[in-house]
DRENPA-3360 file (N, C-alpha, C; in nm, 2 decimals, always signed):
BEGIN
1 = MENKELDA = +4.08/+1.42/-1.70/+4.04/+1.43/-1.56/+4.16/+1.38/-1.47 ~ +4.20/+1.46/-1.38/+4.31/+1.42/-1.29/+4.27/+1.30/-1.21 ~ +4.38/+1.22/-1.17/+4.36/+1.10/-1.10/+4.29/+1.13/-0.96 ~ +4.32/+1.24/-0.90/+4.26/+1.27/-0.77/+4.11/+1.30/-0.79 ~ +4.07/+1.36/-0.90/+3.93/+1.39/-0.93/+3.86/+1.25/-0.95 ~ +3.92/+1.17/-1.03/+3.86/+1.04/-1.06/+3.85/+0.96/-0.93 ~ +3.95/+0.96/-0.85/+3.94/+0.88/-0.72/+3.83/+0.93/-0.63 ~ +3.82/+1.07/-0.63/+3.71/+1.12/-0.55/+3.57/+1.08/-0.60;
9 = LLAAWPVR = +3.56/+1.08/-0.74/+3.43/+1.05/-0.80/+3.40/+0.90/-0.77 ~ +3.49/+0.81/-0.78/+3.47/+0.67/-0.76/+3.44/+0.64/-0.61 ~ +3.51/+0.72/-0.52/+3.50/+0.70/-0.38/+3.35/+0.73/-0.34 ~ +3.29/+0.83/-0.41/+3.16/+0.87/-0.37/+3.05/+0.78/-0.43 ~ +3.09/+0.69/-0.52/+2.99/+0.60/-0.58/+2.91/+0.52/-0.49 ~ +2.96/+0.45/-0.39/+2.88/+0.37/-0.29/+2.77/+0.45/-0.23 ~ +2.80/+0.58/-0.20/+2.70/+0.67/-0.14/+2.59/+0.69/-0.24 ~ +2.63/+0.71/-0.36/+2.52/+0.73/-0.46/+2.43/+0.61/-0.48;
17 = VADSRRDE = +2.49/+0.49/-0.47/+2.41/+0.37/-0.48/+2.31/+0.36/-0.37 ~ +2.36/+0.39/-0.25/+2.27/+0.39/-0.13/+2.16/+0.50/-0.14 ~ +2.20/+0.62/-0.19/+2.10/+0.72/-0.22/+2.00/+0.67/-0.32 ~ +2.04/+0.60/-0.42/+1.95/+0.55/-0.53/+1.85/+0.45/-0.47 ~ +1.90/+0.37/-0.38/+1.81/+0.27/-0.32/+1.70/+0.34/-0.23 ~ +1.75/+0.45/-0.16/+1.65/+0.52/-0.08/+1.55/+0.59/-0.17 ~ +1.60/+0.64/-0.28/+1.51/+0.71/-0.38/+1.41/+0.61/-0.44 ~ +1.45/+0.49/-0.46/+1.36/+0.39/-0.52/+1.25/+0.35/-0.42;
25 = EDIRRRFY = +1.29/+0.34/-0.29/+1.19/+0.31/-0.19/+1.09/+0.43/-0.18 ~ +1.14/+0.55/-0.19/+1.05/+0.67/-0.18/+0.96/+0.68/-0.30 ~ +1.02/+0.65/-0.42/+0.94/+0.65/-0.55/+0.83/+0.55/-0.54 ~ +0.86/+0.42/-0.50/+0.76/+0.32/-0.48/+0.65/+0.36/-0.39 ~ +0.69/+0.41/-0.27/+0.59/+0.45/-0.17/+0.50/+0.56/-0.22 ~ +0.55/+0.66/-0.29/+0.46/+0.77/-0.35/+0.37/+0.72/-0.46 ~ +0.43/+0.63/-0.54/+0.35/+0.58/-0.66/+0.24/+0.49/-0.60 ~ +0.27/+0.40/-0.51/+0.17/+0.31/-0.45/+0.06/+0.39/-0.39;
33 = AAKGAAAV = +0.10/+0.50/-0.32/+0.00/+0.58/-0.25/-0.09/+0.65/-0.35 ~ -0.04/+0.70/-0.46/-0.12/+0.77/-0.56/-0.21/+0.67/-0.63 ~ -0.16/+0.55/-0.66/-0.24/+0.45/-0.73/-0.35/+0.40/-0.63 ~ -0.31/+0.38/-0.51/-0.41/+0.33/-0.41/-0.52/+0.43/-0.39 ~ -0.48/+0.56/-0.38/-0.58/+0.66/-0.36/-0.68/+0.67/-0.48 ~ -0.63/+0.65/-0.60/-0.72/+0.65/-0.72/-0.81/+0.53/-0.71 ~ -0.76/+0.41/-0.67/-0.84/+0.29/-0.67/-0.95/+0.31/-0.56 ~ -0.91/+0.37/-0.44/-1.01/+0.39/-0.33/-1.12/+0.47/-0.38;
41 = KALERNGF = -1.10/+0.58/-0.46/-1.20/+0.66/-0.51/-1.30/+0.59/-0.60 ~ -1.24/+0.50/-0.69/-1.32/+0.42/-0.78/-1.41/+0.32/-0.70 ~ -1.35/+0.26/-0.60/-1.43/+0.17/-0.52/-1.54/+0.24/-0.44 ~ -1.51/+0.35/-0.39/-1.61/+0.43/-0.32/-1.73/+0.47/-0.42 ~ -1.69/+0.51/-0.54/-1.80/+0.54/-0.64/-1.89/+0.42/-0.66 ~ -1.83/+0.30/-0.65/-1.91/+0.18/-0.67/-1.98/+0.13/-0.54 ~ -1.97/+0.21/-0.43/-2.05/+0.18/-0.31/-1.97/+0.11/-0.20 ~ -1.84/+0.07/-0.23/-1.76/+0.01/-0.12/-1.71/+0.11/-0.03;
49 = AAQYCPSR = -1.69/+0.07/+0.10/-1.61/+0.15/+0.19/-1.47/+0.10/+0.17 ~ -1.38/+0.20/+0.13/-1.25/+0.16/+0.09/-1.15/+0.25/+0.16 ~ -1.03/+0.20/+0.18/-0.92/+0.28/+0.24/-0.78/+0.22/+0.19 ~ -0.68/+0.30/+0.20/-0.55/+0.26/+0.16/-0.46/+0.26/+0.28 ~ -0.38/+0.16/+0.30/-0.28/+0.15/+0.41/-0.14/+0.13/+0.35 ~ -0.05/+0.20/+0.39/+0.09/+0.19/+0.33/+0.16/+0.06/+0.36 ~ +0.13/+0.00/+0.48/+0.20/-0.13/+0.51/+0.10/-0.23/+0.56 ~ +0.15/-0.36/+0.57/+0.06/-0.47/+0.61/+0.03/-0.45/+0.76;
57 = QEAAQAVL = +0.12/-0.39/+0.84/+0.10/-0.37/+0.98/-0.02/-0.28/+1.00 ~ -0.03/-0.17/+0.92/-0.14/-0.07/+0.93/-0.27/-0.14/+0.88 ~ -0.25/-0.22/+0.77/-0.37/-0.29/+0.72/-0.43/-0.39/+0.83 ~ -0.34/-0.45/+0.90/-0.39/-0.55/+1.01/-0.47/-0.47/+1.11 ~ -0.42/-0.35/+1.15/-0.49/-0.27/+1.24/-0.63/-0.22/+1.19 ~ -0.63/-0.19/+1.06/-0.75/-0.15/+1.00/-0.85/-0.26/+0.99 ~ -0.81/-0.39/+0.97/-0.89/-0.50/+0.97/-0.95/-0.53/+1.11 ~ -0.86/-0.52/+1.21/-0.90/-0.55/+1.34/-1.01/-0.45/+1.39;
65 = SLIPPGAR = -0.99/-0.32/+1.34/-1.09/-0.22/+1.38/-1.23/-0.25/+1.33 ~ -1.24/-0.34/+1.23/-1.37/-0.38/+1.18/-1.43/-0.50/+1.24 ~ -1.35/-0.56/+1.33/-1.40/-0.69/+1.39/-1.43/-0.67/+1.54 ~ -1.56/-0.68/+1.58/-1.59/-0.66/+1.72/-1.54/-0.77/+1.80 ~ -1.51/-0.74/+1.93/-1.46/-0.85/+2.02/-1.57/-0.96/+2.03 ~ -1.52/-1.08/+2.03/-1.60/-1.20/+2.04/-1.67/-1.24/+1.91 ~ -1.63/-1.18/+1.80/-1.70/-1.21/+1.67/-1.65/-1.34/+1.62 ~ -1.74/-1.40/+1.54/-1.71/-1.52/+1.47/-1.66/-1.47/+1.33;
73 = VGVGDSHT = -1.54/-1.52/+1.29/-1.47/-1.46/+1.17/-1.45/-1.58/+1.07 ~ -1.51/-1.57/+0.96/-1.48/-1.66/+0.85/-1.35/-1.61/+0.77 ~ -1.26/-1.70/+0.74/-1.14/-1.66/+0.68/-1.12/-1.74/+0.55 ~ -1.14/-1.67/+0.44/-1.12/-1.74/+0.31/-0.98/-1.76/+0.28 ~ -0.95/-1.87/+0.22/-0.81/-1.91/+0.19/-0.74/-1.80/+0.11 ~ -0.65/-1.73/+0.18/-0.58/-1.61/+0.12/-0.45/-1.59/+0.18 ~ -0.34/-1.59/+0.10/-0.21/-1.56/+0.15/-0.20/-1.41/+0.19 ~ -0.28/-1.33/+0.13/-0.28/-1.19/+0.17/-0.33/-1.17/+0.31;
81 = IYALELDQ = -0.44/-1.24/+0.35/-0.49/-1.24/+0.48/-0.39/-1.31/+0.58 ~ -0.33/-1.42/+0.54/-0.23/-1.48/+0.62/-0.11/-1.39/+0.65 ~ -0.08/-1.31/+0.56/+0.04/-1.21/+0.57/+0.01/-1.11/+0.68 ~ -0.11/-1.09/+0.71/-0.14/-0.99/+0.82/-0.12/-1.04/+0.96 ~ -0.11/-1.18/+0.97/-0.08/-1.24/+1.10/-0.18/-1.20/+1.21 ~ -0.31/-1.23/+1.18/-0.41/-1.18/+1.27/-0.45/-1.28/+1.38 ~ -0.39/-1.40/+1.37/-0.43/-1.51/+1.46/-0.44/-1.47/+1.61 ~ -0.32/-1.42/+1.66/-0.31/-1.39/+1.80/-0.40/-1.28/+1.84;
89 = ALADRGCQ = -0.41/-1.18/+1.76/-0.49/-1.06/+1.79/-0.64/-1.10/+1.79 ~ -0.68/-1.19/+1.70/-0.82/-1.24/+1.71/-0.85/-1.32/+1.84 ~ -0.75/-1.40/+1.87/-0.76/-1.48/+1.99/-0.77/-1.39/+2.12 ~ -0.69/-1.29/+2.12/-0.69/-1.20/+2.23/-0.82/-1.12/+2.25 ~ -0.89/-1.11/+2.14/-1.02/-1.04/+2.14/-1.14/-1.14/+2.16 ~ -1.10/-1.26/+2.18/-1.21/-1.36/+2.21/-1.28/-1.40/+2.08 ~ -1.22/-1.38/+1.96/-1.29/-1.41/+1.84/-1.27/-1.56/+1.80 ~ -1.36/-1.61/+1.73/-1.35/-1.75/+1.68/-1.33/-1.74/+1.53;
97 = AIPGQAAM = -1.21/-1.78/+1.49/-1.17/-1.78/+1.35/-1.21/-1.92/+1.28 ~ -1.28/-1.91/+1.17/-1.31/-2.03/+1.10/-1.25/-2.03/+0.96 ~ -1.14/-2.10/+0.94/-1.07/-2.10/+0.81/-1.15/-2.18/+0.71 ~ -1.13/-2.14/+0.58/-1.20/-2.20/+0.48/-1.17/-2.35/+0.47 ~ -1.05/-2.39/+0.51/-1.02/-2.54/+0.51/-1.10/-2.61/+0.60 ~ -1.13/-2.55/+0.72/-1.22/-2.62/+0.82/-1.36/-2.63/+0.76 ~ -1.41/-2.53/+0.69/-1.54/-2.53/+0.64/-1.56/-2.64/+0.53 ~ -1.45/-2.67/+0.46/-1.46/-2.77/+0.36/-1.42/-2.91/+0.41;
105 = SGTSYDLD = -1.37/-2.92/+0.53/-1.32/-3.05/+0.58/-1.43/-3.15/+0.60 ~ -1.55/-3.11/+0.61/-1.66/-3.20/+0.62/-1.70/-3.26/+0.49 ~ -1.67/-3.20/+0.38/-1.71/-3.25/+0.25/-1.59/-3.30/+0.17 ~ -1.61/-3.41/+0.10/-1.50/-3.46/+0.02/-1.52/-3.43/-0.12 ~ -1.51/-3.30/-0.16/-1.53/-3.26/-0.29/-1.43/-3.32/-0.39 ~ -1.31/-3.36/-0.33/-1.21/-3.42/-0.41/-1.21/-3.57/-0.40 ~ -1.31/-3.63/-0.34/-1.31/-3.78/-0.33/-1.43/-3.83/-0.40 ~ -1.44/-3.96/-0.41/-1.55/-4.03/-0.48/-1.63/-4.11/-0.38;
113 = PPGHYRGP = -1.76/-4.10/-0.37/-1.84/-4.02/-0.46/-1.85/-3.87/-0.40 ~ -1.88/-3.78/-0.48/-1.90/-3.64/-0.44/-2.02/-3.64/-0.33 ~ -2.00/-3.55/-0.23/-2.10/-3.54/-0.13/-2.08/-3.63/-0.01 ~ -1.98/-3.72/-0.02/-1.95/-3.80/+0.09/-1.89/-3.72/+0.21 ~ -1.93/-3.74/+0.33/-1.88/-3.66/+0.44/-1.78/-3.74/+0.52 ~ -1.66/-3.68/+0.54/-1.56/-3.75/+0.61/-1.54/-3.70/+0.75 ~ -1.62/-3.60/+0.79/-1.62/-3.55/+0.92/-1.68/-3.64/+1.02 ~ -1.68/-3.61/+1.15/-1.74/-3.69/+1.25/-1.89/-3.72/+1.23;
121 = SRDLARAI = -1.95/-3.62/+1.17/-2.09/-3.64/+1.13/-2.13/-3.54/+1.03 ~ -2.24/-3.57/+0.95/-2.29/-3.48/+0.85/-2.33/-3.35/+0.92 ~ -2.40/-3.36/+1.03/-2.46/-3.25/+1.10/-2.34/-3.15/+1.15 ~ -2.24/-3.21/+1.20/-2.12/-3.12/+1.25/-2.06/-3.05/+1.13 ~ -2.04/-3.13/+1.02/-1.98/-3.07/+0.90/-2.06/-2.95/+0.85 ~ -2.19/-2.97/+0.85/-2.28/-2.86/+0.80/-2.28/-2.75/+0.90 ~ -2.27/-2.77/+1.02/-2.27/-2.67/+1.12/-2.14/-2.58/+1.10 ~ -2.03/-2.64/+1.08/-1.91/-2.57/+1.05/-1.92/-2.48/+0.93;
129 = LAAYLTAD = -1.98/-2.54/+0.82/-2.00/-2.47/+0.70/-2.09/-2.35/+0.72 ~ -2.20/-2.37/+0.79/-2.30/-2.26/+0.82/-2.23/-2.15/+0.90 ~ -2.15/-2.19/+1.00/-2.08/-2.08/+1.08/-1.99/-2.00/+0.99 ~ -1.92/-2.07/+0.90/-1.83/-2.00/+0.81/-1.90/-1.90/+0.72 ~ -2.01/-1.94/+0.66/-2.08/-1.86/+0.56/-2.17/-1.76/+0.62 ~ -2.20/-1.77/+0.75/-2.28/-1.67/+0.82/-2.21/-1.60/+0.93 ~ -2.08/-1.59/+0.91/-1.99/-1.53/+1.02/-2.03/-1.38/+1.04 ~ -1.99/-1.33/+1.16/-2.01/-1.19/+1.19/-1.93/-1.11/+1.09;
137 = VFLLGANA = -1.80/-1.15/+1.06/-1.71/-1.08/+0.97/-1.65/-1.19/+0.88 ~ -1.64/-1.16/+0.75/-1.57/-1.26/+0.66/-1.46/-1.19/+0.60 ~ -1.34/-1.25/+0.60/-1.22/-1.19/+0.55/-1.18/-1.27/+0.42 ~ -1.14/-1.20/+0.32/-1.09/-1.27/+0.20/-1.00/-1.17/+0.12 ~ -0.92/-1.23/+0.03/-0.84/-1.15/-0.06/-0.91/-1.13/-0.19 ~ -0.84/-1.08/-0.29/-0.89/-1.06/-0.43/-0.78/-1.10/-0.53 ~ -0.82/-1.17/-0.63/-0.73/-1.20/-0.74/-0.69/-1.07/-0.82 ~ -0.79/-0.98/-0.83/-0.76/-0.85/-0.89/-0.86/-0.75/-0.85;
145 = VTMTGELV = -0.81/-0.62/-0.84/-0.90/-0.51/-0.82/-0.87/-0.41/-0.93 ~ -0.98/-0.37/-1.00/-0.96/-0.28/-1.11/-0.96/-0.14/-1.07 ~ -0.89/-0.06/-1.15/-0.89/+0.09/-1.12/-1.02/+0.15/-1.15 ~ -1.11/+0.08/-1.20/-1.25/+0.13/-1.22/-1.34/+0.08/-1.10 ~ -1.28/+0.01/-1.00/-1.36/-0.02/-0.88/-1.43/-0.15/-0.88 ~ -1.38/-0.25/-0.95/-1.45/-0.38/-0.95/-1.35/-0.48/-0.87 ~ -1.41/-0.58/-0.81/-1.34/-0.69/-0.74/-1.36/-0.81/-0.82 ~ -1.25/-0.88/-0.86/-1.25/-1.00/-0.95/-1.18/-1.11/-0.88;
153 = NVDGVGSR = -1.25/-1.22/-0.87/-1.20/-1.35/-0.81/-1.23/-1.47/-0.89 ~ -1.14/-1.56/-0.89/-1.17/-1.69/-0.96/-1.14/-1.80/-0.85 ~ -1.22/-1.90/-0.85/-1.21/-2.01/-0.75/-1.24/-2.14/-0.81 ~ -1.19/-2.24/-0.74/-1.21/-2.38/-0.79/-1.34/-2.44/-0.74 ~ -1.36/-2.42/-0.61/-1.48/-2.48/-0.54/-1.59/-2.37/-0.52 ~ -1.55/-2.25/-0.49/-1.64/-2.15/-0.46/-1.65/-2.11/-0.31 ~ -1.58/-2.19/-0.23/-1.59/-2.17/-0.08/-1.52/-2.04/-0.04 ~ -1.42/-1.99/-0.12/-1.36/-1.87/-0.08/-1.44/-1.74/-0.12;
161 = VVGGIYGP = -1.50/-1.75/-0.24/-1.57/-1.63/-0.29/-1.71/-1.62/-0.24 ~ -1.78/-1.73/-0.21/-1.92/-1.72/-0.17/-1.94/-1.64/-0.05 ~ -1.85/-1.64/+0.05/-1.87/-1.56/+0.16/-1.84/-1.41/+0.13 ~ -1.78/-1.38/+0.02/-1.76/-1.25/-0.02/-1.87/-1.19/-0.10 ~ -1.98/-1.26/-0.11/-2.10/-1.21/-0.18/-2.22/-1.19/-0.09 ~ -2.25/-1.29/-0.01/-2.37/-1.28/+0.07/-2.36/-1.38/+0.18 ~ -2.42/-1.34/+0.30/-2.42/-1.42/+0.41/-2.37/-1.36/+0.54 ~ -2.24/-1.32/+0.54/-2.18/-1.26/+0.66/-2.24/-1.12/+0.69;
169 = DRIVVVAG = -2.23/-1.08/+0.82/-2.28/-0.95/+0.85/-2.19/-0.84/+0.79 ~ -2.06/-0.87/+0.79/-1.97/-0.77/+0.73/-1.86/-0.85/+0.65 ~ -1.82/-0.79/+0.54/-1.72/-0.85/+0.45/-1.61/-0.76/+0.43 ~ -1.49/-0.81/+0.45/-1.36/-0.73/+0.44/-1.27/-0.79/+0.34 ~ -1.24/-0.72/+0.23/-1.15/-0.77/+0.13/-1.02/-0.69/+0.15 ~ -0.90/-0.76/+0.15/-0.77/-0.70/+0.16/-0.69/-0.74/+0.03 ~ -0.63/-0.64/-0.03/-0.55/-0.66/-0.15/-0.43/-0.58/-0.15 ~ -0.31/-0.63/-0.19/-0.19/-0.56/-0.21/-0.20/-0.48/-0.34;
177 = VNKLVPDE = -0.10/-0.39/-0.36/-0.10/-0.31/-0.48/-0.07/-0.39/-0.61 ~ -0.01/-0.51/-0.59/+0.01/-0.60/-0.70/-0.11/-0.65/-0.76 ~ -0.23/-0.64/-0.69/-0.35/-0.68/-0.75/-0.43/-0.58/-0.83 ~ -0.38/-0.45/-0.83/-0.44/-0.34/-0.90/-0.41/-0.35/-1.05 ~ -0.52/-0.35/-1.13/-0.51/-0.36/-1.27/-0.60/-0.26/-1.34 ~ -0.58/-0.22/-1.46/-0.66/-0.11/-1.52/-0.81/-0.14/-1.53 ~ -0.85/-0.27/-1.58/-0.99/-0.30/-1.60/-1.02/-0.45/-1.59 ~ -1.14/-0.49/-1.62/-1.18/-0.63/-1.61/-1.10/-0.72/-1.70;
185 = RAARERIS = -1.07/-0.67/-1.82/-0.99/-0.75/-1.91/-0.85/-0.78/-1.86 ~ -0.79/-0.67/-1.80/-0.66/-0.69/-1.74/-0.67/-0.78/-1.62 ~ -0.78/-0.77/-1.55/-0.80/-0.86/-1.43/-0.80/-1.01/-1.47 ~ -0.87/-1.04/-1.58/-0.87/-1.18/-1.63/-0.73/-1.22/-1.68 ~ -0.66/-1.13/-1.74/-0.52/-1.16/-1.78/-0.43/-1.18/-1.66 ~ -0.44/-1.10/-1.56/-0.36/-1.12/-1.44/-0.39/-1.26/-1.38 ~ -0.51/-1.30/-1.37/-0.55/-1.43/-1.32/-0.49/-1.54/-1.40 ~ -0.50/-1.53/-1.53/-0.45/-1.63/-1.62/-0.29/-1.64/-1.61;
193 = FIAAPMNN = -0.23/-1.53/-1.61/-0.08/-1.53/-1.62/-0.01/-1.54/-1.48 ~ -0.08/-1.50/-1.37/-0.01/-1.50/-1.24/-0.09/-1.58/-1.14 ~ -0.21/-1.54/-1.11/-0.28/-1.60/-1.00/-0.31/-1.75/-1.01 ~ -0.36/-1.79/-1.13/-0.39/-1.93/-1.15/-0.27/-2.02/-1.14 ~ -0.17/-1.99/-1.22/-0.05/-2.08/-1.21/+0.01/-2.08/-1.07 ~ +0.02/-1.97/-1.00/+0.08/-1.97/-0.87/-0.01/-2.04/-0.77 ~ -0.14/-2.03/-0.78/-0.22/-2.10/-0.69/-0.23/-2.25/-0.71 ~ -0.21/-2.29/-0.84/-0.20/-2.43/-0.87/-0.07/-2.49/-0.81;
201 = LKYHRECA = +0.04/-2.41/-0.81/+0.16/-2.46/-0.75/+0.14/-2.47/-0.60 ~ +0.07/-2.37/-0.54/+0.03/-2.38/-0.40/-0.04/-2.50/-0.36 ~ -0.13/-2.55/-0.45/-0.21/-2.67/-0.42/-0.14/-2.80/-0.47 ~ -0.02/-2.78/-0.53/+0.05/-2.90/-0.58/-0.02/-2.97/-0.69 ~ -0.08/-2.88/-0.78/-0.15/-2.94/-0.90/-0.07/-2.91/-1.03 ~ -0.06/-3.01/-1.11/+0.02/-3.00/-1.23/-0.08/-2.96/-1.35 ~ -0.15/-2.85/-1.34/-0.23/-2.81/-1.45/-0.15/-2.75/-1.56 ~ -0.21/-2.73/-1.67/-0.13/-2.68/-1.79/-0.07/-2.55/-1.76;
209 = CVKQGTCP = -0.14/-2.46/-1.69/-0.09/-2.33/-1.67/+0.04/-2.33/-1.59 ~ +0.06/-2.43/-1.51/+0.19/-2.44/-1.43/+0.30/-2.47/-1.53 ~ +0.28/-2.55/-1.63/+0.38/-2.59/-1.72/+0.40/-2.48/-1.83 ~ +0.29/-2.41/-1.87/+0.30/-2.32/-1.98/+0.32/-2.17/-1.93 ~ +0.29/-2.15/-1.80/+0.30/-2.01/-1.75/+0.18/-1.92/-1.78 ~ +0.08/-1.98/-1.84/-0.04/-1.90/-1.86/-0.16/-2.00/-1.88 ~ -0.28/-1.95/-1.86/-0.39/-2.04/-1.87/-0.44/-2.07/-2.01 ~ -0.43/-2.20/-2.05/-0.48/-2.24/-2.19/-0.63/-2.27/-2.19;
217 = SCGAPDRI = -0.70/-2.24/-2.08/-0.84/-2.28/-2.06/-0.85/-2.44/-2.06 ~ -0.77/-2.50/-1.98/-0.76/-2.64/-1.98/-0.89/-2.71/-1.93 ~ -0.90/-2.84/-1.95/-1.01/-2.92/-1.91/-0.98/-3.01/-1.80 ~ -0.87/-2.98/-1.72/-0.83/-3.06/-1.61/-0.94/-3.08/-1.51 ~ -0.96/-3.20/-1.46/-1.07/-3.22/-1.36/-1.04/-3.15/-1.23 ~ -0.91/-3.12/-1.20/-0.88/-3.05/-1.07/-0.85/-2.90/-1.09 ~ -0.88/-2.85/-1.21/-0.85/-2.70/-1.23/-0.92/-2.62/-1.13 ~ -0.86/-2.50/-1.10/-0.91/-2.41/-1.00/-0.98/-2.29/-1.05;
225 = CNVTTILH = -1.00/-2.29/-1.19/-1.06/-2.18/-1.25/-1.20/-2.22/-1.29 ~ -1.29/-2.24/-1.20/-1.42/-2.29/-1.22/-1.53/-2.19/-1.19 ~ -1.50/-2.10/-1.10/-1.60/-2.00/-1.05/-1.54/-1.86/-1.06 ~ -1.60/-1.77/-1.14/-1.55/-1.64/-1.15/-1.66/-1.54/-1.10 ~ -1.62/-1.45/-1.01/-1.71/-1.35/-0.95/-1.65/-1.21/-0.98 ~ -1.74/-1.13/-1.03/-1.70/-0.99/-1.05/-1.80/-0.90/-0.98 ~ -1.76/-0.83/-0.88/-1.84/-0.74/-0.81/-1.83/-0.60/-0.87 ~ -1.93/-0.57/-0.96/-1.92/-0.44/-1.03/-1.96/-0.32/-0.93;
233 = KRPMRADY = -2.04/-0.35/-0.84/-2.09/-0.26/-0.73/-2.10/-0.33/-0.60 ~ -2.11/-0.26/-0.49/-2.13/-0.32/-0.36/-2.27/-0.39/-0.37 ~ -2.27/-0.52/-0.33/-2.40/-0.59/-0.32/-2.50/-0.51/-0.23 ~ -2.62/-0.51/-0.27/-2.72/-0.44/-0.20/-2.73/-0.49/-0.05 ~ -2.74/-0.39/+0.04/-2.75/-0.42/+0.18/-2.62/-0.47/+0.25 ~ -2.52/-0.49/+0.17/-2.39/-0.55/+0.23/-2.31/-0.44/+0.30 ~ -2.26/-0.48/+0.41/-2.16/-0.39/+0.48/-2.02/-0.44/+0.43 ~ -1.97/-0.37/+0.33/-1.86/-0.42/+0.25/-1.74/-0.32/+0.25;
241 = HVILVGEN = -1.62/-0.38/+0.29/-1.51/-0.29/+0.31/-1.39/-0.35/+0.23 ~ -1.32/-0.26/+0.16/-1.20/-0.30/+0.09/-1.08/-0.22/+0.14 ~ -0.97/-0.30/+0.18/-0.85/-0.24/+0.23/-0.74/-0.27/+0.13 ~ -0.68/-0.16/+0.07/-0.57/-0.18/-0.02/-0.44/-0.15/+0.06 ~ -0.34/-0.23/+0.02/-0.21/-0.22/+0.10/-0.10/-0.19/+0.00 ~ -0.01/-0.10/+0.05/+0.10/-0.05/-0.03/+0.22/-0.15/-0.03 ~ +0.19/-0.28/-0.05/+0.29/-0.38/-0.06/+0.24/-0.49/-0.16 ~ +0.33/-0.57/-0.20/+0.30/-0.69/-0.28/+0.26/-0.80/-0.19;
249 = LGF = +0.13/-0.84/-0.19/+0.08/-0.94/-0.10/+0.01/-1.05/-0.18 ~ +0.03/-1.17/-0.15/-0.04/-1.28/-0.21/-0.01/-1.31/-0.35 ~ -0.09/-1.39/-0.42/-0.07/-1.43/-0.56/-0.17/-1.35/-0.65;
% end
C-alpha cells in the first residue's frame, strides 16, 4: 500500500469512530424499542395498561398525563421515579406528593421498641400513612419486569410495594429497560446480583451482598430482602399502568 493511501485511510479513521458511536446509539435505540414493545404486549396480556417511552422526558409526560390536577400522589422510594424529576410539575398542578419516607417517619421500625412513634403524635403519623396508602395516584418503580409480563419487587419494610398492590385509586409503575428480564427466575437473580447490593449501598448498610456482590440469603437484622411481591396479573379492579423507558434507570 502506498504511503498516500495509508495516510488517507488513517486520516478517515476518526470519522469512522464517530460513525460507529452514532451506529451504537441507533442500535441501542432500536433494540430497546423492540424489547420494550414485546414487554408491553406481555404486560397487556396480563391485564396491565402498558406503554413504552424512548426517553425519561417522554416517560415523565406519560406519568403526568395519568395524574389529575390537585391529586394526592404517593411516591414509593424509587430512583427511577426520582429520575423523572416530577416535583415541580406536580406542584404546578396543585398536587400533594407524599414520599414513602414521610409515610414511615411516624414509625420507628428501626428503633427499639418497634411501634414507637417519633412523630408529633400517633394520630398524625397514622394520617400521613393513610394518605400515602390511599392516594389518588401511587408511583413506584420495579426491581424487575419479566418479558412474560410480571412485575417483581423485593422490599425491606413493605412500604414501597404495598401501595403497588391495593389502596390507591390508580397505580403507575415506571421501569427502565435495565429492569427487563426473561422470566421470574431471572428477576430473582437480577435482584440478588444487582438490586439488593446497590440498594443496601444506597441505605449505607453493610449486608453480606454488598461485600460479596450477590445475595447469600443472609440473616442480617437490617436486610432489605424481607418482602417479595410478584404481580402475575393485574390485581382485580385495579387501575394499573406500567411505563417502560428506553433508558437505564434506577437499580
